[in-house]
N, CA, C and O of each residue as an XYZ file, in Angstrom:
224
protein
N      58.216     23.925   -104.943
C      58.494     24.481   -103.602
C      59.021     22.982   -102.816
O      58.515     21.873   -102.987
N      60.067     23.293   -102.007
C      60.431     22.264   -101.334
C      59.626     22.357    -99.744
O      59.636     23.343    -99.008
N      58.902     20.949    -99.456
C      58.579     21.445    -97.799
C      59.501     21.780    -97.113
O      60.692     21.592    -97.363
N      58.850     22.532    -95.791
C      59.898     23.005    -95.109
C      60.048     21.806    -93.843
O      59.171     20.977    -93.601
N      61.216     21.905    -93.189
C      61.310     20.819    -91.893
C      61.050     21.204    -90.610
O      61.300     22.307    -90.122
N      60.504     20.198    -90.036
C      59.719     20.901    -88.771
C      61.261     20.643    -87.996
O      62.089     19.738    -88.089
N      61.187     22.080    -87.089
C      62.283     22.365    -86.237
C      62.009     22.431    -85.019
O      62.924     22.390    -84.196
N      60.959     22.523    -84.710
C      60.727     22.228    -83.050
C      59.318     22.079    -83.056
O      58.547     22.638    -83.835
N      59.004     21.239    -82.080
C      57.390     21.235    -81.537
C      57.310     21.310    -79.930
O      58.311     21.177    -79.225
N      56.350     21.479    -79.554
C      55.729     21.164    -77.937
C      54.508     21.221    -78.018
O      53.855     21.992    -78.721
N      54.082     20.320    -77.225
C      52.843     19.937    -76.788
C      52.347     20.136    -75.448
O      53.160     20.116    -74.524
N      50.732     20.385    -75.145
C      50.344     20.512    -73.738
C      49.040     19.535    -74.042
O      48.749     19.251    -75.204
N      48.436     19.146    -73.151
C      47.207     18.227    -73.733
C      46.691     18.278    -74.805
O      47.613     18.082    -75.596
N      45.655     18.439    -75.431
C      45.327     18.125    -76.719
C      45.667     19.259    -77.752
O      44.961     19.478    -78.736
N      46.619     19.845    -77.499
C      47.169     21.026    -78.077
C      49.401     21.342    -78.791
O      50.498     21.087    -78.295
N      49.132     21.700    -79.519
C      50.375     21.757    -80.233
C      50.856     22.930    -80.783
O      50.004     23.735    -81.159
N      52.112     23.237    -80.930
C      52.642     24.286    -81.877
C      53.889     23.594    -82.253
O      54.748     22.987    -81.613
N      53.682     23.930    -83.714
C      55.204     23.132    -84.544
C      55.671     24.754    -85.535
O      55.148     25.680    -86.155
N      57.018     24.214    -85.103
C      57.979     25.367    -85.832
C      58.013     24.481    -86.962
O      57.835     23.263    -86.944
N      58.311     25.369    -88.150
C      58.988     24.769    -89.504
C      59.444     25.554    -90.440
O      58.560     26.309    -90.845
N      60.316     25.676    -90.885
C      61.025     26.833    -91.637
C      60.868     28.290    -90.861
O      61.510     28.650    -89.874
N      59.826     29.044    -91.581
C      59.568     30.298    -91.082
C      57.907     30.401    -90.773
O      57.205     31.383    -90.533
N      57.669     29.344    -90.853
C      55.650     28.865    -90.444
C      56.448     28.316    -88.929
O      57.499     27.835    -88.504
N      54.731     28.915    -88.398
C      54.681     28.462    -87.308
C      53.065     27.968    -86.920
O      52.214     28.845    -87.068
N      52.630     26.716    -86.468
C      51.163     26.389    -87.009
C      51.181     25.893    -85.673
O      52.188     25.511    -85.077
N      49.437     25.931    -85.015
C      48.927     25.426    -83.693
C      48.034     24.233    -84.186
O      47.362     24.255    -85.217
N      48.132     23.113    -83.237
C      47.465     22.004    -84.058
C      46.610     21.501    -82.896
O      47.080     21.750    -81.786
N      45.375     20.801    -82.929
C      44.838     20.265    -81.937
C      44.080     18.920    -82.158
O      43.242     18.628    -83.012
N      44.619     18.183    -81.140
C      44.042     16.593    -81.334
C      42.060     16.601    -80.938
O      41.364     17.078    -80.042
N      41.799     15.758    -82.235
C      40.481     15.614    -82.492
C      40.449     14.067    -82.510
O      41.470     13.413    -82.298
N      39.128     13.441    -82.797
C      38.805     11.849    -82.415
C      39.831     11.540    -83.812
O      40.574     10.564    -83.715
N      39.880     12.442    -85.234
C      40.166     11.801    -86.225
C      41.534     11.972    -86.225
O      42.080     11.783    -87.312
N      42.332     12.323    -85.157
C      44.019     12.782    -85.192
C      43.775     14.202    -84.746
O      42.839     14.815    -84.232
N      45.513     14.587    -85.323
C      46.011     15.968    -84.928
C      45.607     17.085    -86.073
O      45.960     16.673    -87.178
N      45.149     18.014    -86.119
C      44.478     18.888    -87.227
C      45.146     20.238    -87.022
O      45.361     20.587    -85.862
N      45.495     21.032    -88.024
C      46.152     22.046    -87.941
C      45.135     23.318    -87.648
O      44.287     23.400    -88.537
N      45.068     23.850    -87.110
C      43.769     25.257    -86.147
C      44.379     26.368    -86.693
O      43.623     27.309    -86.935
N      45.793     26.535    -87.003
C      45.888     27.948    -87.236
C      47.449     27.873    -88.189
O      48.386     27.077    -88.109
N      47.301     28.660    -88.777
C      48.614     28.724    -89.571
C      49.731     30.048    -90.072
O      48.972     30.938    -90.454
N      50.912     30.448    -90.198
C      51.508     31.809    -90.855
C      51.390     32.560    -89.821
O      50.992     33.724    -89.854
N      51.852     31.723    -88.468
C      51.641     32.598    -87.353
C      52.835     33.097    -86.759
O      53.871     32.436    -86.838
N      52.789     34.538    -85.990
C      54.153     35.128    -86.118
C      54.245     35.469    -84.470
O      53.098     35.775    -84.141
N      54.825     35.517    -83.706
C      55.434     35.381    -82.585
C      55.225     37.127    -81.990
O      55.542     37.848    -82.936
N      55.023     37.544    -81.398
C      54.744     38.794    -80.767
C      54.662     38.969    -79.293
O      53.733     39.447    -78.642
N      56.118     38.362    -78.770
C      56.943     38.642    -77.424
C      55.417     38.278    -76.740
O      54.666     37.436    -77.232
N      55.139     38.977    -75.659
C      54.213     38.925    -74.506
C      52.556     38.923    -74.824
O      51.604     38.768    -74.059
N      52.617     39.168    -76.327
C      51.172     39.085    -76.556
C      50.677     38.215    -77.410
O      51.643     37.788    -78.042
N      49.552     37.630    -77.844
C      49.144     36.295    -78.206
C      49.251     36.634    -80.009
O      48.694     37.560    -80.599
N      50.350     35.321    -80.737
C      50.572     35.258    -82.067
C      49.350     35.940    -83.072
O      48.135     35.758    -83.147
N      49.986     36.516    -83.551
C      49.586     36.918    -85.216
C      49.272     35.917    -86.019
O      50.227     35.239    -86.398
N      47.548     35.431    -86.630
C      47.767     34.379    -87.387
C      47.244     34.149    -88.814
O      46.087     33.728    -88.816
N      47.936     34.358    -90.342
C      47.182     34.288    -91.307
C      45.845     33.847    -91.353
O      44.911     34.315    -92.004
N      45.876     32.616    -90.362
C      44.464     31.580    -90.863
C      44.282     31.149    -89.434
O      45.288     30.851    -88.790
N      43.406     31.105    -89.023
C      42.788     30.644    -87.714
C      43.764     31.614    -86.745
O      44.397     32.631    -87.029
N      43.604     30.781    -85.321
C      43.925     31.532    -84.313
C      44.398     30.516    -83.104
O      43.737     29.500    -82.891
N      45.449     30.794    -82.398
C      45.561     29.780    -81.143
C      44.437     30.010    -80.357
O      44.265     29.365    -79.322
């Protein structure tokens, strides 16, 4: 399986959203660096994302 290419990133403070292929992930910055806090997220318009793992 070929890894997806990162298409878009958006950062705010110690949080970020990354879109790669059909996947959307949320990251948070910790002392050890940036870690994924939610993955497999689907945008649902005005309501929060729905994530397969974790949540924003």
